[in-house]
C-alpha positions as CSV (number, residue, x, y, z in Angstrom):
1,M,30.0,34.0,5.8
2,I,32.0,32.2,3.1
3,S,32.6,34.0,-0.2
4,R,31.5,32.5,-3.5
5,E,35.1,32.3,-4.7
6,T,36.1,30.3,-1.6
7,L,33.2,28.0,-2.2
8,K,34.1,27.6,-5.9
9,T,37.7,26.7,-4.9
10,A,36.5,24.2,-2.3
11,I,34.1,22.6,-4.9
12,D,37.0,22.3,-7.4
13,T,39.0,20.2,-4.9
14,I,36.4,17.5,-4.2
15,D,36.1,14.2,-6.0
16,D,33.2,13.3,-8.3
17,T,31.4,11.3,-5.6
18,Q,31.3,14.2,-3.2
19,L,30.3,16.5,-6.0
20,E,27.3,14.3,-6.8
21,I,26.2,14.3,-3.1
22,L,26.6,18.1,-3.0
23,H,24.5,18.4,-6.2
24,R,21.7,16.3,-4.6
25,I,21.8,18.5,-1.5
26,I,21.5,21.6,-3.7
27,L,18.5,20.0,-5.5
28,A,16.9,19.2,-2.2
29,F,17.2,22.8,-1.0
30,S,15.8,24.1,-4.3
31,K,12.5,22.2,-3.8
32,P,9.6,24.2,-2.2
33,I,8.9,23.3,1.4
34,P,5.5,21.6,1.6
35,H,2.8,23.2,3.7
36,T,1.9,21.5,6.9
37,V,-0.9,18.9,6.5
38,N,-3.9,18.8,8.7
39,H,-3.4,16.1,11.4
40,S,-6.5,14.2,10.5
41,L,-5.4,14.0,6.9
42,S,-1.8,13.1,7.7
43,E,-3.0,9.8,9.3
44,N,-3.9,8.5,5.8
45,I,-0.6,9.5,4.2
46,N,2.0,6.7,3.7
47,P,5.4,8.4,3.8
48,L,7.1,5.3,2.4
49,K,4.8,4.9,-0.6
50,G,6.8,4.9,-3.7
51,S,10.1,4.6,-1.9
52,I,11.0,1.2,-3.2
53,V,12.5,1.7,-6.7
54,F,14.0,-1.6,-7.6
55,E,12.3,-4.9,-8.2
56,N,13.5,-7.9,-6.1
57,D,14.4,-5.6,-3.3
58,I,15.0,-7.1,0.2
59,I,11.5,-5.9,1.2
60,S,8.7,-8.4,0.3
61,P,5.0,-8.7,1.0
62,I,4.0,-10.0,4.4
63,D,2.3,-13.1,3.0
64,L,5.3,-14.1,0.9
65,L,7.5,-16.8,2.5
66,W,11.2,-16.9,1.7
67,E,12.9,-20.1,1.0
68,A,16.5,-19.9,2.3
69,E,19.1,-21.8,0.4
70,Q,21.0,-24.1,2.7
């Protein structure tokens, strides 16, 4: 097992981008693990709901036609 001091030294040597990724991983591990959902209830759950965070994303409604510029 790695010691805390070795880990601290390794963290000090990474750049800010890698540090941000490491921070997000730590946050993900700190969240509680959800309990398993009953199979009949899980059919009604949309795992992608709320996953689009920006307007004008590349995903659009099915009935919306795109006009490609030529």
